[in-house]
Structure formats: structure tokens, C-alpha cells
Biopython code that builds the backbone (N, CA, C, O; Angstrom):
import numpy as np
from Bio.PDB.StructureBuilder import StructureBuilder

atoms = [
    (1, "MET", "N", (-71.531, -137.335, -108.992)),
    (1, "MET", "CA", (-70.254, -136.734, -108.615)),
    (1, "MET", "C", (-69.397, -136.489, -109.834)),
    (1, "MET", "O", (-68.725, -135.462, -109.932)),
    (2, "ALA", "N", (-69.416, -137.434, -110.770)),
    (2, "ALA", "CA", (-68.621, -137.272, -111.973)),
    (2, "ALA", "C", (-69.081, -136.062, -112.789)),
    (2, "ALA", "O", (-68.264, -135.323, -113.339)),
    (3, "SER", "N", (-70.390, -135.874, -112.859)),
    (3, "SER", "CA", (-70.908, -134.749, -113.613)),
    (3, "SER", "C", (-70.510, -133.398, -112.962)),
    (3, "SER", "O", (-70.267, -132.405, -113.648)),
    (4, "LEU", "N", (-70.454, -133.404, -111.627)),
    (4, "LEU", "CA", (-69.999, -132.189, -110.917)),
    (4, "LEU", "C", (-68.568, -131.900, -111.301)),
    (4, "LEU", "O", (-68.218, -130.745, -111.542)),
    (5, "ASN", "N", (-67.716, -132.935, -111.364)),
    (5, "ASN", "CA", (-66.296, -132.737, -111.733)),
    (5, "ASN", "C", (-66.208, -132.214, -113.166)),
    (5, "ASN", "O", (-65.389, -131.341, -113.451)),
    (6, "VAL", "N", (-67.036, -132.731, -114.066)),
    (6, "VAL", "CA", (-67.017, -132.299, -115.441)),
    (6, "VAL", "C", (-67.432, -130.819, -115.500)),
    (6, "VAL", "O", (-66.786, -130.025, -116.185)),
    (7, "TYR", "N", (-68.491, -130.452, -114.796)),
    (7, "TYR", "CA", (-68.933, -129.082, -114.765)),
    (7, "TYR", "C", (-67.871, -128.181, -114.119)),
    (7, "TYR", "O", (-67.650, -127.060, -114.578)),
    (8, "SER", "N", (-67.231, -128.652, -113.085)),
    (8, "SER", "CA", (-66.144, -127.857, -112.469)),
    (8, "SER", "C", (-65.052, -127.567, -113.437)),
    (8, "SER", "O", (-64.554, -126.444, -113.515)),
    (9, "VAL", "N", (-64.663, -128.599, -114.198)),
    (9, "VAL", "CA", (-63.655, -128.377, -115.219)),
    (9, "VAL", "C", (-64.119, -127.401, -116.263)),
    (9, "VAL", "O", (-63.354, -126.535, -116.687)),
    (10, "LEU", "N", (-65.342, -127.521, -116.680)),
    (10, "LEU", "CA", (-65.899, -126.581, -117.679)),
    (10, "LEU", "C", (-65.918, -125.163, -117.151)),
    (10, "LEU", "O", (-65.631, -124.217, -117.885)),
    (11, "VAL", "N", (-66.253, -125.012, -115.887)),
    (11, "VAL", "CA", (-66.288, -123.648, -115.317)),
    (11, "VAL", "C", (-64.857, -123.091, -115.277)),
    (11, "VAL", "O", (-64.644, -121.920, -115.593)),
    (12, "VAL", "N", (-63.901, -123.897, -114.902)),
    (12, "VAL", "CA", (-62.521, -123.445, -114.871)),
    (12, "VAL", "C", (-62.102, -123.028, -116.279)),
    (12, "VAL", "O", (-61.450, -122.001, -116.465)),
    (13, "LEU", "N", (-62.488, -123.846, -117.279)),
    (13, "LEU", "CA", (-62.184, -123.470, -118.656)),
    (13, "LEU", "C", (-62.922, -122.221, -119.056)),
    (13, "LEU", "O", (-62.379, -121.372, -119.763)),
    (14, "PHE", "N", (-64.146, -122.101, -118.614)),
    (14, "PHE", "CA", (-64.960, -120.910, -118.895)),
    (14, "PHE", "C", (-64.246, -119.663, -118.383)),
    (14, "PHE", "O", (-64.248, -118.625, -119.045)),
    (15, "LEU", "N", (-63.643, -119.766, -117.216)),
    (15, "LEU", "CA", (-63.021, -118.616, -116.596)),
    (15, "LEU", "C", (-61.601, -118.365, -117.041)),
    (15, "LEU", "O", (-61.167, -117.214, -117.096)),
    (16, "THR", "N", (-60.865, -119.414, -117.361)),
    (16, "THR", "CA", (-59.433, -119.254, -117.597)),
    (16, "THR", "C", (-58.971, -119.567, -118.983)),
    (16, "THR", "O", (-58.061, -118.897, -119.474)),
    (17, "CYS", "N", (-59.546, -120.556, -119.658)),
    (17, "CYS", "CA", (-59.100, -120.914, -120.994)),
    (17, "CYS", "C", (-59.689, -119.984, -122.023)),
    (17, "CYS", "O", (-60.553, -119.154, -121.741)),
    (18, "GLY", "N", (-59.194, -120.155, -123.211)),
    (18, "GLY", "CA", (-59.726, -119.348, -124.273)),
    (18, "GLY", "C", (-58.994, -118.030, -124.433)),
    (18, "GLY", "O", (-59.286, -117.264, -125.351)),
    (19, "VAL", "N", (-58.036, -117.757, -123.542)),
    (19, "VAL", "CA", (-57.312, -116.493, -123.668)),
    (19, "VAL", "C", (-56.599, -116.420, -125.017)),
    (19, "VAL", "O", (-56.583, -115.394, -125.697)),
    (20, "VAL", "N", (-56.018, -117.550, -125.362)),
    (20, "VAL", "CA", (-55.321, -117.602, -126.676)),
    (20, "VAL", "C", (-56.323, -117.538, -127.797)),
    (20, "VAL", "O", (-56.089, -116.901, -128.824)),
    (21, "MET", "N", (-57.482, -118.228, -127.586)),
    (21, "MET", "CA", (-58.452, -118.295, -128.656)),
    (21, "MET", "C", (-59.386, -117.087, -128.741)),
    (21, "MET", "O", (-60.046, -116.867, -129.757)),
    (22, "ALA", "N", (-59.429, -116.318, -127.668)),
    (22, "ALA", "CA", (-60.393, -115.246, -127.583)),
    (22, "ALA", "C", (-59.999, -114.103, -128.543)),
    (22, "ALA", "O", (-58.824, -113.866, -128.823)),
    (23, "THR", "N", (-61.021, -113.426, -129.018)),
    (23, "THR", "CA", (-60.689, -112.245, -129.788)),
    (23, "THR", "C", (-60.190, -111.172, -128.863)),
    (23, "THR", "O", (-60.492, -111.193, -127.670)),
    (24, "LYS", "N", (-59.462, -110.272, -129.366)),
    (24, "LYS", "CA", (-58.909, -109.200, -128.526)),
    (24, "LYS", "C", (-60.026, -108.388, -127.923)),
    (24, "LYS", "O", (-59.909, -107.955, -126.776)),
    (25, "GLY", "N", (-61.110, -108.163, -128.648)),
    (25, "GLY", "CA", (-62.207, -107.393, -128.147)),
    (25, "GLY", "C", (-62.842, -107.998, -126.902)),
    (25, "GLY", "O", (-63.016, -107.288, -125.912)),
    (26, "ASN", "N", (-63.190, -109.263, -126.910)),
    (26, "ASN", "CA", (-63.790, -109.920, -125.739)),
    (26, "ASN", "C", (-62.767, -109.973, -124.606)),
    (26, "ASN", "O", (-63.106, -109.654, -123.467)),
    (27, "ASP", "N", (-61.539, -110.362, -124.886)),
    (27, "ASP", "CA", (-60.530, -110.452, -123.878)),
    (27, "ASP", "C", (-60.253, -109.111, -123.210)),
    (27, "ASP", "O", (-60.076, -109.027, -121.994)),
    (28, "GLN", "N", (-60.220, -108.056, -124.040)),
    (28, "GLN", "CA", (-59.998, -106.733, -123.502)),
    (28, "GLN", "C", (-61.155, -106.262, -122.601)),
    (28, "GLN", "O", (-60.927, -105.665, -121.549)),
    (29, "ILE", "N", (-62.355, -106.530, -123.013)),
    (29, "ILE", "CA", (-63.546, -106.196, -122.222)),
    (29, "ILE", "C", (-63.488, -106.945, -120.882)),
    (29, "ILE", "O", (-63.712, -106.352, -119.826)),
    (30, "ILE", "N", (-63.190, -108.233, -120.929)),
    (30, "ILE", "CA", (-63.163, -109.035, -119.725)),
    (30, "ILE", "C", (-62.082, -108.554, -118.745)),
    (30, "ILE", "O", (-62.302, -108.479, -117.537)),
    (31, "LYS", "N", (-60.912, -108.233, -119.306)),
    (31, "LYS", "CA", (-59.794, -107.780, -118.456)),
    (31, "LYS", "C", (-60.115, -106.402, -117.852)),
    (31, "LYS", "O", (-60.033, -106.217, -116.638)),
    (32, "GLU", "N", (-60.477, -105.454, -118.698)),
    (32, "GLU", "CA", (-60.704, -104.088, -118.254)),
    (32, "GLU", "C", (-61.865, -103.983, -117.265)),
    (32, "GLU", "O", (-61.853, -103.125, -116.382)),
    (33, "SER", "N", (-62.854, -104.841, -117.408)),
    (33, "SER", "CA", (-64.031, -104.767, -116.555)),
    (33, "SER", "C", (-63.956, -105.717, -115.353)),
    (33, "SER", "O", (-64.908, -105.827, -114.581)),
    (34, "ASN", "N", (-62.819, -106.400, -115.205)),
    (34, "ASN", "CA", (-62.641, -107.412, -114.124)),
    (34, "ASN", "C", (-63.818, -108.399, -114.081)),
    (34, "ASN", "O", (-64.317, -108.747, -113.011)),
    (35, "CYS", "N", (-64.240, -108.833, -115.256)),
    (35, "CYS", "CA", (-65.429, -109.691, -115.358)),
    (35, "CYS", "C", (-65.264, -110.994, -114.594)),
    (35, "CYS", "O", (-66.229, -111.516, -114.035)),
    (36, "GLU", "N", (-64.055, -111.519, -114.568)),
    (36, "GLU", "CA", (-63.849, -112.851, -113.979)),
    (36, "GLU", "C", (-63.895, -112.851, -112.471)),
    (36, "GLU", "O", (-63.855, -113.919, -111.862)),
    (37, "THR", "N", (-63.980, -111.673, -111.838)),
    (37, "THR", "CA", (-63.952, -111.618, -110.398)),
    (37, "THR", "C", (-65.295, -111.165, -109.797)),
    (37, "THR", "O", (-65.393, -111.011, -108.580)),
    (38, "LYS", "N", (-66.278, -110.960, -110.586)),
    (38, "LYS", "CA", (-67.541, -110.358, -110.124)),
    (38, "LYS", "C", (-68.591, -111.362, -109.689)),
    (38, "LYS", "O", (-69.591, -110.978, -109.082)),
    (39, "MET", "N", (-68.392, -112.632, -109.981)),
    (39, "MET", "CA", (-69.389, -113.671, -109.573)),
    (39, "MET", "C", (-68.639, -114.768, -108.781)),
    (39, "MET", "O", (-67.488, -115.100, -109.065)),
    (40, "GLY", "N", (-69.329, -115.290, -107.811)),
    (40, "GLY", "CA", (-68.795, -116.431, -107.071)),
    (40, "GLY", "C", (-68.859, -117.695, -107.947)),
    (40, "GLY", "O", (-69.672, -117.805, -108.864)),
    (41, "LEU", "N", (-67.985, -118.622, -107.629)),
    (41, "LEU", "CA", (-67.925, -119.870, -108.415)),
    (41, "LEU", "C", (-69.204, -120.646, -108.451)),
    (41, "LEU", "O", (-69.556, -121.171, -109.508)),
    (42, "PRO", "N", (-69.952, -120.756, -107.314)),
    (42, "PRO", "CA", (-71.246, -121.499, -107.421)),
    (42, "PRO", "C", (-72.223, -120.847, -108.418)),
    (42, "PRO", "O", (-72.946, -121.542, -109.132)),
    (43, "CYS", "N", (-72.233, -119.543, -108.454)),
    (43, "CYS", "CA", (-73.155, -118.844, -109.389)),
    (43, "CYS", "C", (-72.632, -118.939, -110.816)),
    (43, "CYS", "O", (-73.419, -119.052, -111.755)),
    (44, "VAL", "N", (-71.323, -118.895, -110.988)),
    (44, "VAL", "CA", (-70.741, -119.113, -112.352)),
    (44, "VAL", "C", (-71.175, -120.449, -112.880)),
    (44, "VAL", "O", (-71.567, -120.574, -114.041)),
    (45, "LEU", "N", (-71.107, -121.460, -112.023)),
    (45, "LEU", "CA", (-71.498, -122.814, -112.395)),
    (45, "LEU", "C", (-72.974, -122.855, -112.774)),
    (45, "LEU", "O", (-73.331, -123.470, -113.779)),
    (46, "GLU", "N", (-73.825, -122.221, -111.999)),
    (46, "GLU", "CA", (-75.279, -122.207, -112.325)),
    (46, "GLU", "C", (-75.532, -121.500, -113.622)),
    (46, "GLU", "O", (-76.283, -122.000, -114.459)),
    (47, "ALA", "N", (-74.918, -120.333, -113.822)),
    (47, "ALA", "CA", (-75.136, -119.567, -115.078)),
    (47, "ALA", "C", (-74.621, -120.383, -116.262)),
    (47, "ALA", "O", (-75.296, -120.481, -117.287)),
    (48, "PHE", "N", (-73.428, -120.970, -116.127)),
    (48, "PHE", "CA", (-72.858, -121.750, -117.175)),
    (48, "PHE", "C", (-73.761, -122.929, -117.573)),
    (48, "PHE", "O", (-74.008, -123.166, -118.755)),
    (49, "THR", "N", (-74.241, -123.651, -116.572)),
    (49, "THR", "CA", (-75.120, -124.784, -116.817)),
    (49, "THR", "C", (-76.421, -124.325, -117.458)),
    (49, "THR", "O", (-76.951, -124.991, -118.347)),
    (50, "SER", "N", (-76.920, -123.214, -117.017)),
    (50, "SER", "CA", (-78.196, -122.692, -117.597)),
    (50, "SER", "C", (-78.022, -122.334, -119.079)),
    (50, "SER", "O", (-78.953, -122.494, -119.868)),
    (51, "ILE", "N", (-76.880, -121.870, -119.442)),
    (51, "ILE", "CA", (-76.646, -121.401, -120.818)),
    (51, "ILE", "C", (-76.084, -122.527, -121.730)),
    (51, "ILE", "O", (-76.530, -122.691, -122.866)),
    (52, "PHE", "N", (-75.126, -123.275, -121.225)),
    (52, "PHE", "CA", (-74.391, -124.214, -122.072)),
    (52, "PHE", "C", (-74.932, -125.639, -121.934)),
    (52, "PHE", "O", (-74.517, -126.521, -122.686)),
    (53, "ASN", "N", (-75.811, -125.877, -121.027)),
    (53, "ASN", "CA", (-76.411, -127.198, -120.834)),
    (53, "ASN", "C", (-77.858, -127.013, -120.568)),
    (53, "ASN", "O", (-78.508, -126.214, -121.242)),
    (54, "THR", "N", (-78.406, -127.730, -119.596)),
    (54, "THR", "CA", (-79.796, -127.574, -119.208)),
    (54, "THR", "C", (-79.816, -127.412, -117.710)),
    (54, "THR", "O", (-79.308, -128.259, -116.975)),
    (55, "GLY", "N", (-80.402, -126.323, -117.259)),
    (55, "GLY", "CA", (-80.479, -126.083, -115.862)),
    (55, "GLY", "C", (-81.139, -124.756, -115.593)),
    (55, "GLY", "O", (-81.474, -124.015, -116.517)),
    (56, "SER", "N", (-81.321, -124.462, -114.347)),
    (56, "SER", "CA", (-81.913, -123.179, -114.010)),
    (56, "SER", "C", (-80.910, -122.391, -113.152)),
    (56, "SER", "O", (-79.916, -122.925, -112.660)),
    (57, "ILE", "N", (-81.214, -121.126, -113.003)),
    (57, "ILE", "CA", (-80.338, -120.268, -112.199)),
    (57, "ILE", "C", (-81.156, -119.695, -111.051)),
    (57, "ILE", "O", (-82.271, -119.219, -111.265)),
    (58, "SER", "N", (-80.620, -119.736, -109.845)),
    (58, "SER", "CA", (-81.332, -119.299, -108.656)),
    (58, "SER", "C", (-81.471, -117.802, -108.613)),
    (58, "SER", "O", (-80.786, -117.081, -109.339)),
    (59, "ASN", "N", (-82.368, -117.327, -107.750)),
    (59, "ASN", "CA", (-82.538, -115.882, -107.573)),
    (59, "ASN", "C", (-81.221, -115.220, -107.131)),
    (59, "ASN", "O", (-80.861, -114.152, -107.626)),
    (60, "LYS", "N", (-80.531, -115.844, -106.225)),
    (60, "LYS", "CA", (-79.255, -115.302, -105.728)),
    (60, "LYS", "C", (-78.255, -115.140, -106.896)),
    (60, "LYS", "O", (-77.604, -114.105, -107.035)),
    (61, "CYS", "N", (-78.157, -116.181, -107.715)),
    (61, "CYS", "CA", (-77.219, -116.127, -108.813)),
    (61, "CYS", "C", (-77.693, -115.159, -109.942)),
    (61, "CYS", "O", (-76.884, -114.568, -110.658)),
    (62, "CYS", "N", (-78.988, -115.033, -110.060)),
    (62, "CYS", "CA", (-79.489, -114.014, -110.998)),
    (62, "CYS", "C", (-79.005, -112.650, -110.552)),
    (62, "CYS", "O", (-78.579, -111.832, -111.367)),
    (63, "GLY", "N", (-79.072, -112.408, -109.248)),
    (63, "GLY", "CA", (-78.611, -111.137, -108.726)),
    (63, "GLY", "C", (-77.147, -110.905, -109.041)),
    (63, "GLY", "O", (-76.756, -109.808, -109.441)),
    (64, "GLU", "N", (-76.319, -111.960, -108.859)),
    (64, "GLU", "CA", (-74.898, -111.820, -109.176)),
    (64, "GLU", "C", (-74.657, -111.620, -110.680)),
    (64, "GLU", "O", (-73.756, -110.886, -111.086)),
    (65, "LEU", "N", (-75.481, -112.290, -111.491)),
    (65, "LEU", "CA", (-75.338, -112.115, -112.951)),
    (65, "LEU", "C", (-75.659, -110.687, -113.354)),
    (65, "LEU", "O", (-74.958, -110.102, -114.179)),
    (66, "VAL", "N", (-76.695, -110.130, -112.790)),
    (66, "VAL", "CA", (-77.087, -108.742, -113.120)),
    (66, "VAL", "C", (-75.991, -107.779, -112.637)),
    (66, "VAL", "O", (-75.684, -106.806, -113.326)),
    (67, "VAL", "N", (-75.406, -108.037, -111.476)),
    (67, "VAL", "CA", (-74.323, -107.170, -110.996)),
    (67, "VAL", "C", (-73.105, -107.317, -111.924)),
    (67, "VAL", "O", (-72.395, -106.345, -112.184)),
    (68, "LEU", "N", (-72.874, -108.539, -112.417)),
    (68, "LEU", "CA", (-71.786, -108.768, -113.365)),
    (68, "LEU", "C", (-71.932, -107.828, -114.551)),
    (68, "LEU", "O", (-70.939, -107.282, -115.034)),
    (69, "GLY", "N", (-73.147, -107.636, -115.023)),
    (69, "GLY", "CA", (-73.418, -106.720, -116.116)),
    (69, "GLY", "C", (-73.520, -107.422, -117.454)),
    (69, "GLY", "O", (-72.903, -108.462, -117.681)),
    (70, "LYS", "N", (-74.310, -106.833, -118.333)),
    (70, "LYS", "CA", (-74.586, -107.446, -119.633)),
    (70, "LYS", "C", (-73.315, -107.520, -120.513)),
    (70, "LYS", "O", (-73.104, -108.481, -121.252)),
    (71, "VAL", "N", (-72.485, -106.471, -120.403)),
    (71, "VAL", "CA", (-71.263, -106.451, -121.246)),
    (71, "VAL", "C", (-70.343, -107.626, -120.873)),
    (71, "VAL", "O", (-69.855, -108.345, -121.745)),
    (72, "CYS", "N", (-70.115, -107.806, -119.572)),
    (72, "CYS", "CA", (-69.271, -108.905, -119.103)),
    (72, "CYS", "C", (-69.910, -110.244, -119.461)),
    (72, "CYS", "O", (-69.243, -111.158, -119.946)),
    (73, "HIS", "N", (-71.229, -110.342, -119.211)),
    (73, "HIS", "CA", (-71.918, -111.602, -119.484)),
    (73, "HIS", "C", (-71.762, -112.014, -120.944)),
    (73, "HIS", "O", (-71.409, -113.155, -121.244)),
    (74, "SER", "N", (-72.026, -111.088, -121.832)),
    (74, "SER", "CA", (-71.928, -111.361, -123.241)),
    (74, "SER", "C", (-70.465, -111.720, -123.687)),
    (74, "SER", "O", (-70.252, -112.633, -124.485)),
    (75, "ALA", "N", (-69.473, -110.958, -123.133)),
    (75, "ALA", "CA", (-68.102, -111.202, -123.513)),
    (75, "ALA", "C", (-67.652, -112.576, -123.048)),
    (75, "ALA", "O", (-66.959, -113.280, -123.783)),
    (76, "LEU", "N", (-68.040, -112.973, -121.821)),
    (76, "LEU", "CA", (-67.658, -114.280, -121.289)),
    (76, "LEU", "C", (-68.281, -115.406, -122.088)),
    (76, "LEU", "O", (-67.626, -116.409, -122.372)),
    (77, "VAL", "N", (-69.567, -115.240, -122.457)),
    (77, "VAL", "CA", (-70.221, -116.301, -123.275)),
    (77, "VAL", "C", (-69.542, -116.396, -124.638)),
    (77, "VAL", "O", (-69.245, -117.493, -125.112)),
    (78, "LYS", "N", (-69.300, -115.265, -125.257)),
    (78, "LYS", "CA", (-68.660, -115.290, -126.578)),
    (78, "LYS", "C", (-67.254, -115.910, -126.528)),
    (78, "LYS", "O", (-66.861, -116.671, -127.412)),
    (79, "ARG", "N", (-66.519, -115.564, -125.482)),
    (79, "ARG", "CA", (-65.152, -116.115, -125.340)),
    (79, "ARG", "C", (-65.239, -117.632, -125.159)),
    (79, "ARG", "O", (-64.428, -118.368, -125.721)),
    (80, "THR", "N", (-66.204, -118.099, -124.390)),
    (80, "THR", "CA", (-66.356, -119.530, -124.195)),
    (80, "THR", "C", (-66.654, -120.225, -125.494)),
    (80, "THR", "O", (-66.132, -121.308, -125.758)),
    (81, "LEU", "N", (-67.496, -119.610, -126.319)),
    (81, "LEU", "CA", (-67.867, -120.220, -127.630)),
    (81, "LEU", "C", (-66.654, -120.324, -128.536)),
    (81, "LEU", "O", (-66.621, -121.170, -129.430)),
    (82, "GLU", "N", (-65.664, -119.482, -128.319)),
    (82, "GLU", "CA", (-64.446, -119.515, -129.157)),
    (82, "GLU", "C", (-63.502, -120.660, -128.746)),
    (82, "GLU", "O", (-62.571, -120.993, -129.480)),
    (83, "ASN", "N", (-63.744, -121.250, -127.585)),
    (83, "ASN", "CA", (-62.889, -122.352, -127.129)),
    (83, "ASN", "C", (-63.173, -123.589, -127.946)),
    (83, "ASN", "O", (-64.332, -123.938, -128.169)),
    (84, "PRO", "N", (-62.117, -124.260, -128.396)),
    (84, "PRO", "CA", (-62.300, -125.474, -129.221)),
    (84, "PRO", "C", (-63.142, -126.567, -128.552)),
    (84, "PRO", "O", (-63.756, -127.383, -129.240)),
    (85, "LEU", "N", (-63.171, -126.585, -127.244)),
    (85, "LEU", "CA", (-63.991, -127.594, -126.530)),
    (85, "LEU", "C", (-65.471, -127.463, -126.828)),
    (85, "LEU", "O", (-66.234, -128.413, -126.653)),
    (86, "PHE", "N", (-65.878, -126.278, -127.282)),
    (86, "PHE", "CA", (-67.299, -126.015, -127.502)),
    (86, "PHE", "C", (-67.618, -125.873, -128.985)),
    (86, "PHE", "O", (-68.657, -125.318, -129.345)),
    (87, "LYS", "N", (-66.729, -126.373, -129.854)),
    (87, "LYS", "CA", (-66.929, -126.234, -131.290)),
    (87, "LYS", "C", (-68.166, -126.906, -131.836)),
    (87, "LYS", "O", (-68.687, -126.504, -132.876)),
    (88, "ASP", "N", (-68.657, -127.960, -131.122)),
    (88, "ASP", "CA", (-69.834, -128.654, -131.602)),
    (88, "ASP", "C", (-71.151, -128.007, -131.207)),
    (88, "ASP", "O", (-72.216, -128.450, -131.638)),
    (89, "LEU", "N", (-71.088, -126.999, -130.418)),
    (89, "LEU", "CA", (-72.315, -126.275, -129.981)),
    (89, "LEU", "C", (-72.759, -125.307, -131.058)),
    (89, "LEU", "O", (-71.927, -124.770, -131.789)),
    (90, "ASN", "N", (-74.030, -125.083, -131.163)),
    (90, "ASN", "CA", (-74.566, -124.145, -132.149)),
    (90, "ASN", "C", (-74.495, -122.746, -131.486)),
    (90, "ASN", "O", (-75.210, -122.484, -130.518)),
    (91, "PRO", "N", (-73.637, -121.857, -132.010)),
    (91, "PRO", "CA", (-73.478, -120.530, -131.396)),
    (91, "PRO", "C", (-74.814, -119.767, -131.306)),
    (91, "PRO", "O", (-75.065, -119.084, -130.313)),
    (92, "ALA", "N", (-75.666, -119.879, -132.331)),
    (92, "ALA", "CA", (-76.919, -119.123, -132.296)),
    (92, "ALA", "C", (-77.806, -119.634, -131.137)),
    (92, "ALA", "O", (-78.485, -118.846, -130.478)),
    (93, "THR", "N", (-77.794, -120.899, -130.910)),
    (93, "THR", "CA", (-78.607, -121.451, -129.781)),
    (93, "THR", "C", (-78.057, -120.982, -128.466)),
    (93, "THR", "O", (-78.821, -120.601, -127.579)),
    (94, "ILE", "N", (-76.722, -120.999, -128.307)),
    (94, "ILE", "CA", (-76.094, -120.560, -127.060)),
    (94, "ILE", "C", (-76.336, -119.101, -126.801)),
    (94, "ILE", "O", (-76.667, -118.706, -125.683)),
    (95, "ILE", "N", (-76.172, -118.282, -127.845)),
    (95, "ILE", "CA", (-76.419, -116.853, -127.704)),
    (95, "ILE", "C", (-77.865, -116.606, -127.299)),
    (95, "ILE", "O", (-78.131, -115.773, -126.433)),
    (96, "ALA", "N", (-78.805, -117.324, -127.919)),
    (96, "ALA", "CA", (-80.231, -117.170, -127.591)),
    (96, "ALA", "C", (-80.479, -117.563, -126.130)),
    (96, "ALA", "O", (-81.196, -116.864, -125.415)),
    (97, "LYS", "N", (-79.880, -118.695, -125.677)),
    (97, "LYS", "CA", (-80.044, -119.047, -124.293)),
    (97, "LYS", "C", (-79.377, -118.066, -123.330)),
    (97, "LYS", "O", (-79.864, -117.857, -122.219)),
    (98, "SER", "N", (-78.297, -117.484, -123.741)),
    (98, "SER", "CA", (-77.598, -116.446, -122.958)),
    (98, "SER", "C", (-78.481, -115.236, -122.797)),
    (98, "SER", "O", (-78.619, -114.710, -121.693)),
    (99, "ILE", "N", (-79.081, -114.785, -123.882)),
    (99, "ILE", "CA", (-79.978, -113.611, -123.847)),
    (99, "ILE", "C", (-81.177, -113.921, -122.981)),
    (99, "ILE", "O", (-81.593, -113.102, -122.161)),
    (100, "GLN", "N", (-81.742, -115.131, -123.168)),
    (100, "GLN", "CA", (-82.928, -115.522, -122.385)),
    (100, "GLN", "C", (-82.572, -115.549, -120.864)),
    (100, "GLN", "O", (-83.322, -115.028, -120.038)),
    (101, "THR", "N", (-81.460, -116.142, -120.532)),
    (101, "THR", "CA", (-81.028, -116.148, -119.103)),
    (101, "THR", "C", (-80.861, -114.746, -118.546)),
    (101, "THR", "O", (-81.307, -114.439, -117.441)),
    (102, "TRP", "N", (-80.206, -113.897, -119.340)),
    (102, "TRP", "CA", (-79.996, -112.487, -118.919)),
    (102, "TRP", "C", (-81.376, -111.799, -118.736)),
    (102, "TRP", "O", (-81.611, -111.184, -117.696)),
    (103, "ASN", "N", (-82.251, -111.891, -119.693)),
    (103, "ASN", "CA", (-83.555, -111.225, -119.625)),
    (103, "ASN", "C", (-84.365, -111.746, -118.435)),
    (103, "ASN", "O", (-84.979, -110.968, -117.705)),
    (104, "ASN", "N", (-84.360, -113.067, -118.248)),
    (104, "ASN", "CA", (-85.082, -113.665, -117.111)),
    (104, "ASN", "C", (-84.571, -113.137, -115.787)),
    (104, "ASN", "O", (-85.342, -112.773, -114.900)),
    (105, "CYS", "N", (-83.246, -113.103, -115.674)),
    (105, "CYS", "CA", (-82.637, -112.606, -114.420)),
    (105, "CYS", "C", (-82.946, -111.115, -114.200)),
    (105, "CYS", "O", (-83.275, -110.689, -113.093)),
    (106, "LEU", "N", (-82.832, -110.353, -115.266)),
    (106, "LEU", "CA", (-83.106, -108.917, -115.163)),
    (106, "LEU", "C", (-84.555, -108.685, -114.763)),
    (106, "LEU", "O", (-84.821, -107.835, -113.913)),
    (107, "ALA", "N", (-85.486, -109.401, -115.339)),
    (107, "ALA", "CA", (-86.901, -109.266, -114.980)),
    (107, "ALA", "C", (-87.115, -109.677, -113.511)),
    (107, "ALA", "O", (-87.893, -109.042, -112.799)),
    (108, "LEU", "N", (-86.444, -110.709, -113.072)),
    (108, "LEU", "CA", (-86.587, -111.185, -111.744)),
    (108, "LEU", "C", (-86.066, -110.174, -110.731)),
    (108, "LEU", "O", (-86.717, -109.891, -109.726)),
    (109, "ILE", "N", (-84.896, -109.641, -111.008)),
    (109, "ILE", "CA", (-84.266, -108.670, -110.107)),
    (109, "ILE", "C", (-85.041, -107.357, -110.097)),
    (109, "ILE", "O", (-85.117, -106.687, -109.067)),
    (110, "ASP", "N", (-85.606, -106.993, -111.223)),
    (110, "ASP", "CA", (-86.414, -105.754, -111.324)),
    (110, "ASP", "C", (-87.801, -105.923, -110.774)),
    (110, "ASP", "O", (-88.531, -104.938, -110.657)),
    (111, "SER", "N", (-88.201, -107.127, -110.430)),
    (111, "SER", "CA", (-89.553, -107.423, -109.968)),
    (111, "SER", "C", (-89.815, -106.662, -108.666)),
    (111, "SER", "O", (-88.988, -106.698, -107.755)),
    (112, "PRO", "N", (-90.981, -105.960, -108.568)),
    (112, "PRO", "CA", (-91.301, -105.190, -107.351)),
    (112, "PRO", "C", (-91.363, -106.064, -106.120)),
    (112, "PRO", "O", (-91.050, -105.601, -105.023)),
    (113, "SER", "N", (-91.765, -107.337, -106.274)),
    (113, "SER", "CA", (-91.889, -108.214, -105.091)),
    (113, "SER", "C", (-90.552, -108.490, -104.453)),
    (113, "SER", "O", (-90.498, -108.787, -103.259)),
    (114, "LEU", "N", (-89.452, -108.402, -105.214)),
    (114, "LEU", "CA", (-88.175, -108.697, -104.663)),
    (114, "LEU", "C", (-87.463, -107.429, -104.131)),
    (114, "LEU", "O", (-86.625, -107.496, -103.232)),
    (115, "SER", "N", (-87.818, -106.318, -104.702)),
    (115, "SER", "CA", (-87.151, -105.067, -104.259)),
    (115, "SER", "C", (-87.852, -104.438, -103.071)),
    (115, "SER", "O", (-87.322, -103.491, -102.489)),
    (116, "ALA", "N", (-88.983, -104.911, -102.701)),
    (116, "ALA", "CA", (-89.713, -104.345, -101.547)),
    (116, "ALA", "C", (-89.172, -104.825, -100.264)),
    (116, "ALA", "O", (-89.671, -104.446, -99.204)),
]
sb = StructureBuilder()
sb.init_structure("model")
sb.init_model(0)
sb.init_chain("A")
sb.init_seg("    ")
for serial, (resi, resn, name, xyz) in enumerate(atoms, 1):
    if name == "N":
        sb.init_residue(resn, " ", resi, " ")
    sb.init_atom(name, np.array(xyz, "f"), 0.0, 1.0, " ", f" {name:<3s}", serial, name[0])
structure = sb.get_structure()
């Protein structure tokens, strides 16, 4: 239960904090594209855990991630990395996990077995 609370806090920070720390470019992309409203909270939590910790993302949440779009996905990840709470993370590792999660979800959603 405690870990769920920690992840909930991190997700809230993922969505709301970092505005001051974010670069204008990422913040502008997020605002103009309504990035923060395109995924449900459970899927945000799954995607966040998959990228910033260790976990997997469900087919349903992969679908939401793909609908979110690569531009929003990248901007949100980059903005999160700018938050001081994540200063100890290796940005290259997180970006690599972010790309891997995106590519895996895109391949899954584009799979003929799911679209039939």
C-alpha cells in the first residue's frame, strides 16, 4: 500500500510539477497538445512505472499511450526528468526505456492480431 501511495505521488508530480522547472518547449508542447488530459490515471501510472521504475504496461494502456502520441509522450518524459526529484536518474537510461516502451506499444497496437 505504501508503494502505491509513493507511485500516486510520483504520478501527480509527473502530471503537475515541473512547470517551473520545465523548459518552455516541453511545457508549450504539453499545453498546446492537451497532453495531460489524454490518458487515464491508471494508465499514466503504468506507463510511468514502466519507464521510471520496473514494470510492464498493459495492452489497454499501450493503446492509450499510442493515442497520447509520441510528441506528448516525449515531452512528458523530458519534463519529468527536469524535476529535481528525479535528479539521480540517468537521463539516457530513462530516454531509452521511454523509446522502448513507445516502440513496444506501437508494435503491439499495430499488430494484425489486435486490429482484426
